[in-house]
C-alpha positions, 0 to 999 in steps of 0.5 A: 418494066424494061426500065425496072429490069435495066435499073436492077442490072446497073445496080448489079454491075456497079456493086460488082465493079465496087466490090472488085475495086474495094478487093483489089484495094485492100490487097494492094495495102495489105501488100503494102503493110505486111512487111513493116508489121512484120519488121515491127514485131521482129524489132519488138521481140529483139528489144524485149530480148535485151531486156530480159536476158544477161548480155549476148552477142548472137541473134537469138530471134534467128535461132528460136525453138518452137516448142510444143507443150501441153501448157499452151494451145500454141507452140512456145517460143524459146530463145537462147542467148549466147555470148561466144560459145557459152549460153548466158540465158534463155527467154521463154514466152508464157502465157495465161488465158485466166487474166481479168480480161483474157490473154496475159503473155509475157517474155521471161528470161532465165539465167542458166542457173534457172533464176529469173533475170527479168520479165517483160509484158508482151500482151495484156488487156487488163484494166487501166490502172488496176491490171496493167501495173504488171508493167511496172517495175516495182512489181516485176521487181519481186520475181528478179533473181528468184528461181521458182523452184524455191519462189512460190509464184502465187499471191500471198492471198494464195499462201504464195510469195508474191504481193498482189497488185491492189484491186487485181489479184485475178491479173497476179494470179495470171502472171504467176501462172505465165511465169510458171509455165515458162519456167516448166518449159524452161526446165524440160527443155533445159539441157539445150540451155546449159553452158558448155564446159571448156 
């Protein structure tokens, strides 16, 4: 009986030691990777900002505004781009949970007049070869230069003006919804993005 008890204690001690070593190792690896992961996220945001906004000379990431909205679960990020003292555009991150596979997150760059400069897809899990085509220039081109106050962001199938992706109408609807959300927030917070007068 003493031998069984001894074996049980040895197993418990061994499992405890393995758990402690594994936990410390995971914590150490996590500490090593947090910095590079955060740096990578910031670089991706800066690259997306450069793609969606007119030319700017400030660092919009440093001046990000977190906006509470009924349109989103979390705060919405808004980036104001400046050239000298003038605001040249604003980027807003829009999202929709109504994609075919869930969340679609995009960055929409607006010019000062409210028209769309460009759109960059940040996150999506849509069907490869169908919904993923929302990243293609051919699809995004139809949004550029359009002002959502005059351009219906719904698919033509829903009496809108957007040519839906073939076989991915649900994705197209979600993309339009995310764009509309970004525009609505831009308009609500628009007073902060107007160009200064000399």
